[in-house]
N, C-alpha and C positions, 0 to 999 in steps of 0.2 A: 453314551456318546452326546454329550455336550458341542454343537455346530454352533459356529461364530454363522450369524446370520449374512447373506451376500455382502461384502466390499464395508460389515461394520466397522472389522477391527482396523482396515487399509482408505477409505474411502473412494478410490479408486479403483478402474478394470480393470488399469495395464499392467498391478501386482501379484495377477492369478500366473501364477509358475506352467507354464507348459512344455518345459524339459527338462532334462535333468540339473544343466547348468542355470535355468533361472531357479526353478527351485533350490540351486543354494545359496544364489545371492538374494533370493528373498529369506531365506531361513533366518540369516546373517543378524538382518534388521528388527530392532526389538518392536515386536505389539502385543497392545494388550488386549485382552478380553475385556467385553464390553459389561459382562454378566460380575465378573468377580475381581478382575485388574488385574491376572494372572500374566504374564508375561509366556508362561507358556503355550505360545500359541503357536503352532505348523499349518502350513499349507494345505490343504488339498488338492489333489491332482488326478482328473478324471481324465477317459480314455485306456487303448491298453496302454501296459506300462513299458518301457523298455528293462532291462532289466538291473539294471544301474538305480531307479526307482524301487526296485523291489526289495531291493538290498538295504537301500533309505529307510520306505518303512521298514522294513526288520530292526532296522534302530531308532525308530520312532522320530524321526528326524521330518517326516510328510507322511501322509497322509490319503492312499487308495481309495478313490473317490469310484467306484467302478466306471463300467464305460455308456452309460445312461448320463451324456452331458444336454443338462435344463439349467435355462436361465435364472432360475428359482434356487440350484442348489448352494449349498454355504461351500466357500472359498476356505474356509478358513475353521479349525479345529481347537479347543482346547483340551490340553495333557490334566491341567489341575479338576476342569468343571468333568470328566469321563465319569 
């Protein structure tokens, strides 16, 4: 899994999705992977996911990052560089 470094694709901390609604809003914006320039970039969501987030992860719309939240965790995943 190629993970985009924290905020490398977005530049601001506020773009980290914290809920289903925010994840939908953030994924609609075009992002580019700083490594391969692909627009196939999805947000990584941390913490205990609600069922809707699990469904979105199953569809490849978000990546579930696990329960441990750390300031150095990546916020974005490039699906083209997997």
